[in-house]
C-alpha positions, 0 to 999 in steps of 0.5 A: 385142564381136566381134559388135558390130563385125560388126554395125557393119560390116554396117550400113555395107554395108546403109546406103550413104553418102547413102541412107536406110532405115526402122526396119522395114526394118532389123528385116527385116535382123535388127537388133534394136530395142535394136541400132537404138537403140544405133546412133542413140544412138552417132550411127552412124545419124542420124534423118531423120524418126521411124523413118527414118535415114541414115548418120552425117554423110552427105548424102542424094541425091534418087535415094536418096529415090526409091529409098527410096519405091520399094523400102522403101515399095512406092510406085508413084511413078515419076520421069517427065516432065521429070525422066525425059527429063533422066536419059536425056539427052533434056532438053537444053533444060531450064533450069538453076537452083539449085532442082531439081524432081524430077517423080514420077508415080503414085497413091502418096502423097508423104510430107509430110517428103520436101521437107525431106530434100535441100537445093535439091531439091523433089519434085512429085507428078503424078497419073497419073489425069489422063493415064489419064482414070480411076482405075487398077486393078492391071492398069493399073498393071502395064501402065504399069510396062512403060513404065519402066526402072531406072537407077543414080544417084549410087552408091546401092544399087539402081536407081531406076524412071523413065519411058521416053521414050515415056511421059515425053513424054506426061507432059510434054504433059499439063502444057502449057500450065499448067506447061510452055510450048508452045515448051519441049514442042516443043523436047523433041519435037525430040530424040525421033527414035527413039521406039518406035511400038509403045510409043507405040501402047499408051500413046496407047491407054492414056492417054485424055487428048484434049489429050495425044493431039492435041498429040502428033500435032501435034508429030510431024507437024510434025517429020515423024517416020518412026515416026508412020506406024506408029501406027494412029490408028483406035484413038486417039480425039481427042474433039470441040470446040476446045481452047485450048492457047495463048491468042490462038493460031491454031486448027489445023483438023485437031486443033482446038487453038490453037497459037502463030502463029509455028508456022503 
């Protein structure tokens, strides 16, 4: 009996309120299969999906879901783009709505059950390949990880990996104009006064997306950011030919992209 009480206390410590864990992870914490089954039968653990559990009566938070993917499933999916800027208080212009979208970037698969876990939250995966221009190998993934940071959120046990501002804004620009309006991207760029030119140099060389590169330089020049002069543009190709960013917009002759007339 004392052993069972101790195991219950250990379970409460290992599975904080609002978090989720896998059966295999619990086995790795030296819980036997019968012990796990007993926790489920007694209601101390509730099944989220086959082999995935939460604490009795707890509401799972979206950071806990991301932490689960990153730590227990070893996923490279990183909170990026708009979501990363918001977490770093750089998304002041993000529209407020009851439905929250969490943007994840990487090569890992997004489980089909994930959007049924947290009410009002939708997880959206973006392929990092579109930014890179090629399929990443282990070396590229390692380089990308250098432009992330870990943050604590909602008292979850552990930290969530998110994109640093330099990487996050480039992830945002890749969504212009399809999912992010040109004007919205410009407003976001206005808040990025202290980006690292060294990190930008490395990322702009790593991300071989010509549209993203052109947009980034256009915005940075328009805003006259001092860090722009410290980027070596000779190492960053911009491609050739015109790119229609805004239909019916004016063609910027330097970067060969169409922009809204009011920005001319």
